Structure formats: C-alpha cells, structure tokens
C-alpha positions, -999 to +999 in steps of 0.1 A: -063-020+343-071+017+342-058+018+307-081-010+296-111+006+312-103+039+294-099+022+261-132+003+267-150+035+275-135+052+244-146+023+222-181+024+237-184+062+232-172+059+196-197+031+189-225+050+205-218+081+184-216+060+153-250+044+161-265+078+168-252+091+135-266+062+116-301+066+132-302+103+125-291+098+089-316+070+082-344+092+094-336+120+069-354+120+036-334+104+008-322+125-020-334+120-055-309+121-083-299+156-094-323+170-120-319+198-144-341+228-147-343+251-177-366+275-194-369+285-230-376+322-231-391+340-261-399+377-270-409+396-300-381+419-313-383+449-336-350+444-354-328+415-364-291+420-361-274+419-395-252+389-384-282+369-372-299+342-393-337+340-392-353+306-391-390+301-401-413+288-374-421+258-395-385+246-393-383+209-386-354+213-363-372+240-343-402+216-340-380+189-325-371+211-295-397+206-268-414+238-258-398+260-284-429+265-305-450+269-273-427+296-261-429+314-295-467+311-295-469+326-260-447+355-270-468+362-301-501+359-281-489+382-254-477+407-280-455+423-253-422+435-268-408+443-234-410+410-216-399+374-221-424+345-220-411+312-207-417+275-209-399+257-180-386+221-178-377+203-146-368+169-159-342+149-176-349+166-209-340+201-197-303+199-206-310+184-240-334+213-247-306+238-239-281+218-260-305+215-289-315+251-289-278+262-289-265+235-311-289+225-338-301+260-349-283+291-360-277+306-325-268+343-325-241+354-300-249+390-294-219+412-289-234+447-290-263+440-313-296+424-304-302+395-281-284+361-277-306+334-292-323+320-322-343+344-343-375+330-357-400+344-382-436+338-371-461+354-395-453+392-394-433+389-362-397+381-354-392+363-321-359+355-304-357+324-283-330+313-259-324+291-229-328+311-198-325+304-161-309+270-164-294+252-135-290+218-118-316+213-090-313+186-063-346+171-053-354+158-019-380+130-015-403+133+014 
C-alpha cells in the first residue's frame, strides 16, 4: 500500500509541475518569427582601387536595391568623408537587400586596397556602398 501511495504522490507532483509550467509558459509573450535586420552604409571616398569597377548612380540594378540610392544621397549630402551614413531595414526584405547588393552589382572585395563594397559615381563624387551591421533579430510580441 505504501508503494501505491508513493507512486500516487509522485504522479500528482509531476502533474502539478507540468500544469504550473504550462501556466507560466502561456503567460509569456509569444515570439514573432525571426526577422532580419540590415543596413546599407555609404561613404564618399577619395580614391577608387584599381581592381574596383565603378557603377553610375543611374544604374537600373542599383535602383532596384531598396535604400541604396537613399544611402548614397545621404552620404553626398553629408559630405563627410570620414563617416558612413546608413539606411536600416528590419523586415523580410533585409536579407534580399544584402544579397542583391553583393550579388547583382560588381562588388569589390578589398584585400589591402580601399573598402569592400560597390563603388558608385554620383556627380563629381565616388561613393562606396556596402551591407553593414546585418544580423537576424528575434522579435517578441507584447
């Protein structure tokens, strides 16, 4: 009989713990699907590496990348050759922006010369753009 009582108490304890865990879990905010976050950075450069290809700002492929022209315009407007300007995305398009920037335009991989990125002619200026600070971000609904 003692064995039956111990088993019954064990089953009761496990059931109570499971119920408590369910209640705690159901009160937590639910997680949204993982989202991507990326920025397109742009800055004016003084020199173009000899191995880099320069794209004109009017390029159709450049225009198809959300935020690319906006980042370039910000860099030219700021006229600060020491800093990057950024346009940030926190939605489903962020990873496609990174892929398009690195895959559909002549992307320069800098070894020891210049910056990584796509070099763009904008009027008298040369601007380099690149995907910066990209990561997956998990959202939490409240």
